[in-house]
C-alpha positions in Angstrom: -20.7 -28.1 26.7 -20.5 -29.5 23.0 -17.1 -29.3 21.1 -18.1 -26.4 18.9 -19.1 -24.2 21.9 -15.9 -25.3 23.9 -13.8 -24.3 20.8 -15.5 -20.9 20.6 -15.1 -20.3 24.1 -11.5 -21.3 23.8 -11.0 -18.5 21.3 -12.7 -16.0 23.6 -10.5 -16.7 26.7 -7.3 -17.1 24.8 -8.2 -13.4 23.5 -9.1 -12.4 27.0 -6.0 -14.0 28.6 -3.8 -12.1 25.9 -5.2 -8.8 26.6 -5.0 -9.4 30.4 -1.5 -10.5 30.1 -0.3 -7.4 28.3 -2.4 -5.1 30.4 -3.4 -3.6 27.0 -5.6 -4.4 24.1 -9.2 -4.9 22.9 -11.1 -7.9 24.1 -14.7 -6.9 23.4 -14.7 -7.6 19.6 -12.9 -10.9 19.9 -15.5 -12.3 22.5 -18.3 -11.1 20.2 -16.9 -12.4 16.9 -15.3 -15.7 17.8 -18.4 -17.9 16.4 -17.7 -16.2 13.0 -13.9 -16.6 13.1 -14.5 -20.3 14.1 -16.9 -20.9 11.1 -14.4 -19.1 8.7 -11.2 -21.1 9.6 -12.8 -24.5 10.4 -15.5 -24.7 7.8 -15.0 -22.1 4.9 -11.6 -20.8 4.1 -9.4 -22.8 2.1 -5.9 -22.7 3.4 -3.0 -24.9 4.5 -1.5 -23.9 7.9 1.6 -26.0 7.1 2.3 -23.8 4.1 0.5 -20.3 4.6 1.9 -19.2 1.3 0.0 -21.8 -0.7 -0.8 -19.7 -3.7 -4.5 -20.6 -4.5 -5.6 -20.2 -0.7 -8.4 -18.1 0.3 -7.5 -14.7 1.7 -8.6 -13.6 5.1 -8.3 -9.9 6.3 -9.4 -9.0 9.8 -10.2 -5.3 8.9 -10.9 -4.2 12.5 -7.6 -5.0 13.3 -7.8 -4.0 17.2 -9.3 -7.4 17.4 -6.0 -9.0 16.7 -6.1 -11.3 19.9 -8.9 -13.3 18.3 -6.9 -13.5 14.9 -3.6 -14.9 16.8 -6.0 -17.4 18.7 -7.5 -18.5 15.8 -4.3 -19.1 13.8 -2.8 -20.9 16.7 -5.6 -23.3 17.0 -5.8 -23.9 13.2 -2.0 -25.0 13.4 -0.3 -22.1 12.2 3.4 -21.5 13.5 2.3 -19.9 16.6 3.2 -21.0 20.2 1.4 -20.5 23.4 4.3 -18.5 24.4 3.6 -16.2 21.4 0.2 -15.5 22.6 1.6 -14.7 26.3 3.8 -12.3 24.5 0.9 -10.2 23.0 1.9 -6.6 22.4 5.5 -7.1 23.6 8.7 -6.2 21.8 9.5 -8.0 18.7 6.7 -10.7 19.4 4.9 -12.6 16.7 1.6 -10.9 18.0 1.9 -7.3 17.8 -1.1 -5.0 18.9 -2.5 -4.8 15.4 -1.9 -7.4 12.6 1.3 -6.7 10.6 1.6 -8.3 7.2 3.3 -11.4 7.3 1.7 -14.1 5.0 4.2 -16.7 6.1 2.3 -16.5 9.6 -1.3 -16.2 8.0 -1.3 -12.3 8.2 -2.2 -11.1 4.7 -2.3 -7.5 5.3 -1.5 -4.9 7.9 -4.7 -3.4 9.5 -5.5 -1.1 12.2 -6.2 2.0 10.5 -9.9 1.5 10.1 -11.1 1.0 6.4 -7.8 0.0 5.1 -8.3 -3.6 5.3 -11.9 -3.3 3.7 -10.1 -1.6 0.7 -7.1 -4.2 0.6 -9.8 -6.7 0.2 -11.2 -5.1 -3.0 -7.8 -5.1 -4.5 -7.2 -8.7 -3.7 -10.6 -9.7 -5.3 -9.4 -7.7 -8.6 -6.3 -9.5 -8.4 -8.1 -13.0 -8.2 -10.5 -12.1 -11.2 -7.7 -11.1 -13.4 -5.6 -14.1 -12.7 -8.6 -16.6 -12.9 -9.9 -15.1 -16.2 -6.4 -15.1 -17.7 -5.2 -18.7 -16.6 -8.4 -20.8 -16.2 -9.2 -22.5 -19.5 -10.4 -26.1 -18.8 -9.7 -26.1 -15.1 -10.2 -23.9 -12.1 -6.5 -23.4 -11.6 -7.0 -20.0 -10.0 -10.2 -19.9 -7.7 -10.1 -18.4 -4.3 -12.4 -16.1 -2.2 -11.4 -13.0 -0.2 -13.0 -13.0 3.2 -12.9 -10.1 5.7 -14.5 -9.3 9.0 -15.2 -5.5 9.4 -16.5 -3.4 12.2 -18.5 -0.3 12.8 -15.3 1.7 12.6 -14.3 0.2 9.1 -17.7 1.4 7.6 -17.6 4.9 9.0 -14.3 5.6 7.6 -14.6 7.1 4.1 -12.3 4.7 2.3 -14.6 1.9 2.8 -17.4 3.8 1.0 -15.2 4.5 -1.9 -13.8 0.9 -2.1 -17.3 -0.6 -1.6 -18.7 1.7 -4.5 -16.1 0.4 -6.9 -16.4 -3.4 -5.9 -20.1 -3.1 -6.6 -19.6 -1.4 -10.0 -17.2 -4.3 -10.8 -19.3 -6.9 -9.5 -16.5 -8.6 -7.5 -18.2 -11.8 -6.6 -15.4 -13.6 -4.9 -15.5 -10.9 -2.1 -17.3 -11.8 1.0 -17.4 -9.5 4.1 -18.8 -10.3 7.3 -19.8 -7.0 9.3 -19.5 -7.4 13.0 -22.4 -5.1 13.9 -22.2 -4.6 17.7 -23.4 -0.9 17.8 -20.4 0.2 19.8 -17.4 2.4 19.2 -14.8 3.7 21.7 -17.1 6.8 22.4 -20.1 4.8 23.0 -23.3 3.7 21.1 -23.4 4.1 17.3 -26.5 6.2 18.0 -24.3 8.9 18.8 -22.8 9.2 15.1 -23.8 6.4 13.1 -27.7 5.8 12.5 -27.6 5.1 8.6 -29.2 1.9 7.4 -25.9 0.0 6.3 -27.9 -2.7 4.4 -29.6 -0.2 2.0 -26.3 1.5 1.6 -24.6 -1.6 0.4 -27.6 -2.7 -1.8 -27.3 0.9 -3.4 -23.6 0.0 -4.3 -24.7 -3.1 -5.8 -23.7 -5.8 -3.0 -25.7 -8.7 -2.0 -26.8 -8.2 1.7 -27.7 -10.7 4.3 -29.2 -8.7 7.1 -29.6 -9.3 10.8 -28.2 -12.9 11.2 -27.5 -14.0 14.7 -23.6 -13.7 15.3 -23.8 -16.6 17.5 -25.7 -19.0 15.4 -23.0 -21.2 13.8 -25.4 -22.7 11.3 -27.0 -19.5 10.2 -23.4 -17.9 9.7 -22.3 -21.0 7.7 -25.6 -20.8 5.5 -25.2 -17.1 4.8 -21.4 -17.5 3.8 -22.3 -20.7 1.5 -25.1 -18.3 -0.2 -22.7 -15.6 -0.7 -20.0 -18.0 -2.3 -22.7 -19.0 -4.7 -23.3 -15.4 -6.0 -20.4 -14.8 -8.3 -22.1 -11.6 -9.8 -22.0 -9.3 -6.6 -19.7 -8.8 -3.8 -21.5 -10.0 -0.5 -22.0 -8.2 2.9 -23.2 -10.3 5.8 -24.6 -8.2 8.8 -24.0 -10.3 11.7 -25.7 -8.9 15.0 -22.9 -9.4 17.9 -22.4 -8.4 21.3 -19.1 -6.8 22.2 -17.7 -8.5 25.5 -20.0 -11.4 25.1 -20.3 -13.2 28.4 -19.1 -10.3 30.6 -21.7 -9.6 33.4 -20.7 -6.0 33.7 -19.1 -5.0 30.3 -21.0 -6.8 27.8 -22.6 -4.5 25.3 -20.8 -1.5 26.6 -17.9 0.6 25.3 -15.6 -0.4 28.4 -15.4 -3.8 26.7 -13.7 -2.2 23.6 -10.3 -1.0 24.5 -9.2 -2.1 27.9 -8.5 -5.4 29.7 -11.4 -7.1 31.4 -9.2 -7.4 34.5 -8.9 -10.4 36.8 -12.3 -9.9 38.7 -14.5 -9.3 35.6 -12.7 -12.4 33.9 -13.5 -14.6 36.7 -17.2 -13.7 36.5 -17.0 -14.2 32.6 -15.7 -17.8 33.3 -18.5 -18.5 35.9 -21.1 -17.1 33.2 -19.8 -19.1 30.4 -19.1 -22.2 32.4 -15.4 -22.2 31.6 -13.2 -24.0 34.4 -9.9 -23.6 32.6 -6.9 -21.4 33.9 -5.5 -18.6 31.7 -4.0 -19.9 28.4 -5.2 -23.5 29.2 -6.7 -25.4 26.2 -8.7 -28.5 26.4 -7.2 -31.4 24.7 -10.4 -32.1 22.9 -10.3 -28.7 21.3 -6.8 -29.1 19.9 -8.0 -32.5 18.5 -11.1 -30.9 16.9 -9.1 -28.1 15.4 -6.2 -30.4 14.1 -8.2 -31.5 11.2 -7.6 -28.1 9.7 -4.1 -28.9 9.0 -4.7 -32.3 7.5 -7.3 -30.8 5.2 -5.1 -28.1 4.2 -2.3 -30.6 3.2 -4.7 -32.6 1.2 -6.2 -29.4 -0.5 -2.6 -28.3 -1.5 -1.8 -31.6 -2.6 -4.7 -31.9 -4.8 -3.9 -28.4 -6.3 -0.3 -29.3 -7.0 -1.8 -32.4 -9.0 -3.8 -29.8 -11.1 -0.8 -27.8 -11.6 1.1 -30.8 -13.0 -1.6 -31.4 -15.4 -2.0 -27.8 -16.4 1.8 -27.7 -17.1 1.4 -30.4 -19.6 -1.8 -29.0 -21.3 -0.6 -25.3 -21.3 3.1 -25.0 -21.2 3.4 -21.5 -22.3 0.7 -20.2 -19.7 2.2 -22.2 -17.1 5.4 -20.6 -17.7 3.7 -17.1 -17.0 1.9 -18.5 -14.1 5.1 -20.0 -12.6 6.8 -16.6 -12.9 4.0 -14.8 -11.1 3.9 -17.4 -8.4 7.6 -16.9 -7.7 7.6 -13.2 -8.1 10.1 -13.1 -10.7 10.8 -10.9 -13.7 10.9 -12.4 -17.3 14.1 -12.4 -19.0 14.9 -9.4 -21.1 11.9 -7.5 -19.4 13.9 -4.1 -19.7 15.4 -4.8 -23.2 12.9 -2.3 -25.0 13.1 0.2 -22.2 16.8 0.3 -22.3 16.7 1.1 -26.0 14.7 4.2 -25.5 16.9 5.2 -22.7 19.7 5.5 -25.1 17.6 7.7 -27.4 17.7 11.6 -27.6 14.5 13.4 -27.2 13.0 16.9 -27.5 11.7 18.6 -24.3 8.9 16.5 -22.7 7.0 16.6 -19.3 8.1 13.8 -17.2 4.5 12.7 -16.8 4.6 11.9 -20.6 8.0 10.3 -20.1 6.3 7.9 -17.4 3.3 7.1 -19.6 5.9 6.1 -22.4 7.7 3.8 -19.7 4.3 2.3 -18.8 3.5 1.2 -22.4 6.9 -0.1 -23.2 7.1 -2.1 -19.9 3.4 -3.5 -20.3 4.7 -5.3 -23.3 7.2 -7.4 -21.5 5.4 -7.4 -17.9 2.0 -8.9 -18.5 1.5 -8.4 -14.7 1.9 -4.6 -14.6 -1.5 -2.9 -14.3 -3.1 0.1 -12.7 -4.9 3.3 -13.4 -5.8 6.7 -11.8 -8.6 8.5 -9.9 -10.3 9.9 -12.8 -7.1 11.5 -14.1 -5.7 8.9 -16.7 -5.1 11.6 -19.4 -3.4 14.0 -17.2 -1.3 11.4 -15.4 -0.5 9.4 -18.3 -1.3 6.1 -16.8 -3.2 4.4 -19.6 -1.9 1.1 -20.8 -2.5 1.5 -24.8 -2.6 -2.2 -25.6 -5.1 -3.2 -23.0 -8.8 -2.6 -22.2 -10.4 -1.5 -18.9 -10.8 -4.1 -16.0 -14.5 -4.9 -15.8 -16.9 -7.8 -15.3 -17.1 -8.1 -19.2 -13.3 -7.5 -19.6 -11.7 -9.2 -16.7 -8.3 -9.2 -18.2 -8.2 -5.6 -19.0 -5.2 -3.9 -17.0 -6.5 -0.4 -16.9 -8.3 0.2 -13.8 -10.9 3.2 -13.6 -10.9 4.0 -9.9 -13.3 7.2 -10.4 -12.7 10.1 -8.3 -11.6 8.1 -5.3 -7.9 8.6 -4.2 -8.5 7.4 -0.7 -10.0 4.1 -2.1 -7.6 3.8 -4.9 -4.5 3.8 -2.4 -6.1 0.9 -0.3 -7.1 -1.2 -3.4 -3.6 -0.7 -4.9 -2.1 -2.1 -1.8 -4.5 -5.0 -1.8 -3.4 -5.9 -5.3 0.3 -5.5 -4.3 -0.3 -7.8 -1.0 -2.2 -10.3 -2.9 1.1 -11.1 -4.8 2.2 -11.6 -8.3 0.9 -8.4 -9.9 2.6 -5.0 -10.1 0.2 -2.2 -9.4 0.3 1.5 -10.0 -2.0 4.3 -9.0 -2.0 7.8 -10.3 -3.1 11.2 -9.3 -1.9 14.7 -8.8 0.9 15.2 -6.1 -1.4 17.5 -4.2 -4.0 14.8 -4.0 -1.5 12.4 -2.4 -2.6 13.9 0.9 -6.0 12.0 0.3 -4.4 8.4 0.3 -1.5 9.4 2.5 -2.6 6.8 5.0 -2.3 4.2 2.1 1.0 5.4 1.0 2.3 5.2 4.4 1.1 1.5 4.9 2.5 0.5 1.5 5.9 1.5 3.1 5.2 0.0 6.6 4.2 -3.3 4.8 6.9 -3.5 2.2 4.5 -3.7 -0.7 5.6 -2.9 -4.3 2.8 -0.4 -4.8 3.7 2.2 -7.3 2.3 5.7 -6.7 2.5 8.0 -9.8 2.1 11.5 -8.6 1.9 14.3 -11.5 1.7 18.1 -11.7 4.4 18.3 -9.0 5.0 21.7 -8.4 3.9 25.4 -9.0 5.0 25.0 -12.4 1.7 23.3 -13.3 0.4 26.9 -13.6 -3.1 28.3 -14.1 -4.9 25.8 -11.8 -3.4 28.0 -9.0 -2.5 27.2 -5.3 -5.4 24.6 -4.7 -3.4 22.3 -7.2 0.1 23.7 -6.6 1.8 21.3 -4.1 4.3 23.0 -1.8 4.8 20.6 1.1 3.6 17.3 -0.3 7.1 16.2 -1.9 8.9 16.7 1.3 6.3 15.1 3.5 6.5 11.9 1.3 10.3 11.9 1.8 9.5 11.7 5.5 7.8 8.2 5.2 10.5 5.6 6.0 11.0 3.0 3.4 9.4 4.9 0.5 11.4 5.6 -2.5 10.6 9.0 -3.8 11.8 9.6 -7.3 11.9 13.1 -8.8 13.3 12.8 -12.3 14.6 15.7 -14.1 14.0 14.5 -17.9 12.9 11.5 -19.9 16.0 9.6 -19.2 15.9 10.0 -15.6 12.3 9.2 -15.6 12.8 5.8 -17.5 15.6 5.0 -15.2 13.3 5.8 -12.3 10.8 3.1 -13.8 13.7 0.6 -14.1 14.6 0.9 -10.6 11.1 0.9 -9.3 10.4 -2.3 -11.1 13.5 -3.9 -9.8 12.8 -3.2 -6.4 10.0 -5.5 -5.2 10.2 -5.0 -1.4 9.5 -1.3 -1.2 6.9 1.1 -2.8 8.0 3.9 -5.0 6.4 7.4 -5.6 7.1 9.1 -9.0 7.0 12.9 -8.8 6.3 14.0 -12.1 6.0 17.4 -14.0 3.2 18.8 -16.0 5.3 21.1 -18.1 8.0 20.0 -20.7 11.5 19.7 -19.6 14.8 19.4 -21.8 17.0 16.5 -21.9 19.8 17.3 -19.4 22.4 15.8 -21.8 21.2 18.3 -24.5 22.3 21.0 -22.1 25.5 19.5 -20.7 26.7 17.1 -23.6 27.6 14.7 -21.1 25.9 11.1 -21.1 24.4 10.0 -17.9 25.6 6.8 -16.5 22.9 4.5 -15.4 25.0 3.2 -12.5 25.5 6.8 -11.4 21.7 7.6 -11.4 21.1 4.3 -9.6 23.0 5.6 -6.5 20.4 8.4 -5.9 22.5 11.5 -7.0 25.0 12.3 -9.5 27.1 15.1 -10.9 25.3 16.2 -14.1 27.5 19.4 -14.7 30.8 20.7 -13.6 33.5 23.0 -14.9 36.4 21.6 -12.9 37.5 18.4 -11.6 38.9 19.9 -8.3 37.0 20.6 -5.1 33.9 23.1 -6.3 33.5 26.5 -4.8 29.7 26.1 -5.3 27.8 23.0 -5.3 24.3 23.2 -6.6 21.7 20.3 -5.7 18.5 20.3 -7.7 15.7 17.7 -8.7 13.1 17.4 -11.2 12.2 20.3 -13.3 14.5 22.6 -11.5 17.5 20.9 -12.6 17.6 22.3 -16.2 17.6 25.9 -15.2 19.8 25.3 -12.3 22.4 24.0 -14.7 21.9 27.2 -16.9 22.2 29.4 -13.9 25.5 27.7 -12.6 27.0 28.3 -16.0 26.8 32.0 -15.4 29.2 31.6 -12.4 31.4 29.2 -14.2 33.9 31.8 -15.2 34.6 32.9 -11.7 34.1 29.8 -9.7 34.6 26.1 -9.7 31.1 24.8 -10.2 29.2 21.5 -9.7 25.6 20.8 -10.3 24.1 17.6 -8.6 20.9 16.0 -9.9 19.5 14.1 -6.9 16.4 12.2 -8.3 16.1 9.9 -5.0 17.2 11.2 -1.6 16.6 7.7 0.0 18.8 5.8 -2.4 21.5 8.6 -2.2 21.3 8.2 1.7 21.9 4.6 1.5 25.3 4.9 -0.1 28.7 4.8 1.5 30.1 8.0 2.9 32.9 8.0 0.3 30.6 8.2 -2.6 28.3 10.8 -0.7 31.4 13.1 -0.2 32.5 12.5 -3.9 29.2 13.8 -4.9 28.5 16.6 -2.1 31.8 17.5 -0.9 32.1 19.1 2.5 35.0 21.1 1.2 32.7 23.0 -1.0 32.4 26.6 0.1 28.8 26.8 -0.7 26.2 24.0 -1.2 22.9 25.5 -2.6 19.9 23.5 -3.0 17.1 24.6 -5.6 13.7 22.9 -5.4 10.1 24.4 -5.9 8.8 23.3 -2.8 9.3 23.7 0.9 13.0 23.8 2.2 12.7 21.9 5.4 15.0 19.0 5.1 17.5 20.1 2.7 19.5 21.4 5.6 21.2 17.9 5.9 23.0 18.6 2.5 23.3 22.4 2.6 24.6 22.3 6.2 22.6 25.7 6.9 19.4 27.3 6.1 20.7 30.3 4.2 21.5 28.6 0.9 18.3 26.7 0.3 16.3 28.3 -2.6 12.6 27.0 -1.9 9.1 27.8 -1.2 7.7 29.2 1.8 4.2 30.6 0.7 1.5 29.3 -1.7 1.6 29.7 -5.3 -0.5 31.7 -7.8 -2.8 31.0 -10.7 -1.0 32.2 -13.8 1.0 30.7 -16.7 3.5 28.2 -15.3 6.5 30.1 -16.6 5.4 33.3 -14.8 4.9 31.5 -11.7 8.0 29.9 -11.6 9.7 33.3 -12.3 7.9 35.0 -9.7 8.8 32.7 -6.9 12.5 32.4 -8.0 13.0 29.2 -10.1 13.7 30.5 -13.6 17.3 30.8 -14.5 17.4 34.5 -14.2 15.9 34.3 -10.6 18.1 31.4 -9.5 21.1 33.6 -10.7 19.8 36.5 -8.6 19.4 34.5 -5.7 22.7 32.8 -6.0 24.5 36.3 -6.2 22.9 37.2 -2.8 24.0 34.0 -1.2 27.6 34.6 -2.7 27.6 38.0 -1.3 26.4 37.0 2.0 28.8 33.9 2.3 31.9 33.9 0.2 34.3 36.7 1.5 
């Protein structure tokens, strides 16, 4: 057996052994795709296992993340910081080798995959990042020059997110994007013929991709030649369709769905060893294979050293651009980045929709943050997400910072996460709050992955009016609050919106969701005559109105566009009761505060704690302590003027007064 075949079989059996050891996992895809992984990591991908964070590395995504055992095997043999014990701990608690890849660039895992199609879309975002950076910084040298590779499977291509992302990638002509399709014709339910009979090659050609069809997934030379051809086409993204056999080498499971998601088992593994002439024990690695793969590490060090020399020359020739590039590579913000924003925060303003306030913030910040970029799902004007001093990103204008995603929320979500995961850029994506449901999977993954994705979600309540209940979000806000590690901001006026943006930019390790109004809202300071302290805002909730310094009889808590009418309603009771109104722009930040501050803002000694928010009330109980003091929505809205809808469902000042009177009558004796 030659060294290449022996190395590929090592990858196969390390994957088989991991799944058998865990009694859980997916051996079939790794067995079929091992030759492709070998060619990519040994011959094609620019990377340095000694420094996986090497900035100009090629990015690799295993979009069919159920094949994770193969990725860990390949990274281990390539010299990344995995041990044989890490492979033996596959799918075990706190191991470095979880059941699906979870983002950890320092270990060679670029993005979290598993939900099929997400990795596919992430790669498109990474290719956009590479194109923007290389177009900006490459003058007389290729200082930024890397490809984005992915292995994708049948399931990836069946999910709708891949169609959306692929269509946009073709439109944008992202030539550094190279995907290899593991076409094994099998999913969990059985043959693709049950549900997936389309001509994938024709589909991707229609998207504008360069397609190489029907290559033998076991032919190393053909795989390498196909990838080389794709690398030379910088005018189109490339799809290489490799015909593979799931469970390759297994006498009884090869080509069958039984190879997909269950261990081979001891008996079938032994039969596979015999068929592939494998004489080694579980997790045993031939020394010649280790020696063969050791060159990857040496070549990676040379690659990065050469690039560092390029960087040194670049610094001498282009000191200003180098300064910007160095900031990006170190993920730091430039000095004084918030200076102009702070100046605007101090100004008074007329009533304004918070979506407009957000648009103001974007355009102020874009002047100092050259790495802020984004767009919307065909709702740029409605979501106020245009960067006015920049053009639209395209092949002809590759430094444009406005990305036109088209009517593709699902694809936009995955692409935004890819831009964030690539590093250095700060991406935002906008749509109506109601349509966040279309990209909820991406929002969840941004939180799970700790990405700095920014979700701008406008038209946040029944207050949007005439578009009616199809567009009026009722449950979406609370459902977003249910996602761990997602910071959800619902600001009440311009100042709160600008401060929300400041907090979002500062927090680089969590995604944020901006929940913004269509209708104009007044400045809270114009109502209360009290200046907002930024420090108080940055603690998630603060007292925006009170008529007494003592323990309040009634504490009102509200968010967003309901805060102003809540303050006006609270004033109605100020002659009879000690009143406090709390604006709570971010639950998550408030919940992180110490108990002393939380009690200071929402006192347990208050006789009544009433929440007011134009959405479902589920969740407010942790602050109000009961269900009877929650003013919320429990039905869908209506199509009418926004002010009329708000009044009908109880969120105008008069209706809040009426509901509060009933609560007082039933509660305060």
